[in-house]
C-alpha positions, 0 to 999 in steps of 0.5 A, a space after each residue: 229160939 231166935 225164930 220166936 224172938 224175930 217173928 213177934 218183933 217183926 210182927 209188932 214193928 208191922 203193926 206199928 207201921 200200919 198204925 201210922 200209915 192207917 192215921 196218914 191215909 185217914 189224915 190224907 182222906 179227911 184233911 185233918 189229923 185223927 183224934 186220940 179215940 180214933 187212933 186208939 181204935 186203930 191200935 186196938 184193931 191192929 193188935 186184934 188183927 196181928 195174932 191172926 195174920 201171924 197165924 195164917 202166915 205160919 200156917 200157909 208157910 208150914 203147909 207149903 213146906 209140907 207140899 214142897 217136901 212131899 213133892 220133892 220126895 215124889 219126884 226123887 222117887 220117880 226119878 229113881 224108878 226111871 233111872 234104874 230100867 233105863 240104866 239095864 236098857 242102855 247097858 244091853 243096848 251098848 253090848 248089843 251094838 258091840 256084838 258082845 251078846 251071842 245069838 243064843 242069848 239074844 232072845 233072853 236079852 230081847 225078853 229082859 229089855 221088853 220086861 224093863 220097858 213094860 215097867 217104864 210104861 206101867 210107871 208112866 200110866 200110874 203117874 198119869 192116873 195118880 195126876 187125874 185122880 187129883 185134878 179131873 173132875 168127872 160125872 157122877 151117876 147112881 150105881 147099883 153096887 152089886 150089879 156094878 161089882 159083878 159086871 164091871 170089877 170081879 170079871 177082871 180079877 183072878 182069886 187064888 185057889 185057896 182063897 174065898 171070895 164073897 160079895 155080900 151086898 144087897 141087889 138095891 144098895 146104891 152109890 153115887 159115884 162116877 163109873 170109871 172112878 168106882 171101878 178103879 177104886 175096887 180094882 185097886 183095893 181088891 187087887 191089893 188083897 189078892 196079892 197079900 192074901 194067899 189063903 183065907 178070904 176076901 169078903 165085900 159087904 155093908 156095915 153101918 152103911 159103909 162099904 167094907 173090903 175086908 181080907 185074912 191076908 198079911 195085914 198092914 203093921 200100926 207103924 205104916 197105917 198112918 202112911 199107906 194112902 200117902 203118894 209113893 209110900 209102899 210097906 213092902 220095902 224090897 226091890 221085888 217090883 211085882 210085890 212092892 208096886 209104884 206106891 200110887 195105888 191107894 194115893 189114887 183110890 184115896 183121891 178118887 174117893 175124895 173127889 166123888 163125896 167119899 173117904 177111905 180108911 183102914 180099920 186099925 182095930 182089926 188085927 186078922 188081915 186088912 179091912 178097908 171102909 169106904 164111907 160117905 163124907 
């Protein structure tokens, strides 16, 4: 309530000051006081501008606050994910230094340390990929989609034995996209489908000039569907790293799509798995 009272008061005071200041400057320029007609025009102009300035100030402050909150959340999440493996590594190094680990257990300890180091490396790569996806501009090319996927993406993926993969895209379908960005987009999307589809199908096809990646996997609950493209958000809340990941994959996909003039969305009406739609913006 206090905020609602203070803001209009500040705007009104600023408006009055602006009118007086404008009148004074005009007097200095033309070397004579302005008439009532001009003064009235100044008042009308300022009264017209005050709501616009107020709205812009409010909008900018809210946007900055939102960005600051998101940045704070990301930094906190990154710090937590870095701290956990570093604590484990530090603990085992101290035990090695104090000769508390026997020779028989040393190979297992080294394997664990390598695993924690790999986790830190993967996390760093994800953070760098996310930063590049949001900042770096890249050259776009006209790409034959089917040939590109068959050559650059599908050979890199390992599908489950009980999952039927189909690529139903005509040979002449083209997309104007950076090649490396497109590769990252499809690898991220298809890896998600593979991770959460143990039995059933994963299909890539064209519908209404849009590219669709559809699977019959676990799906995404409605409560999470608005958040899945946010940086560092994961649907899987467990501490299972292999399953939950870092929460940057879909944020990277979204940024890469937007950078190339496309958008990505989840089909909220599809209930038998997950359906992602890539479309031109």
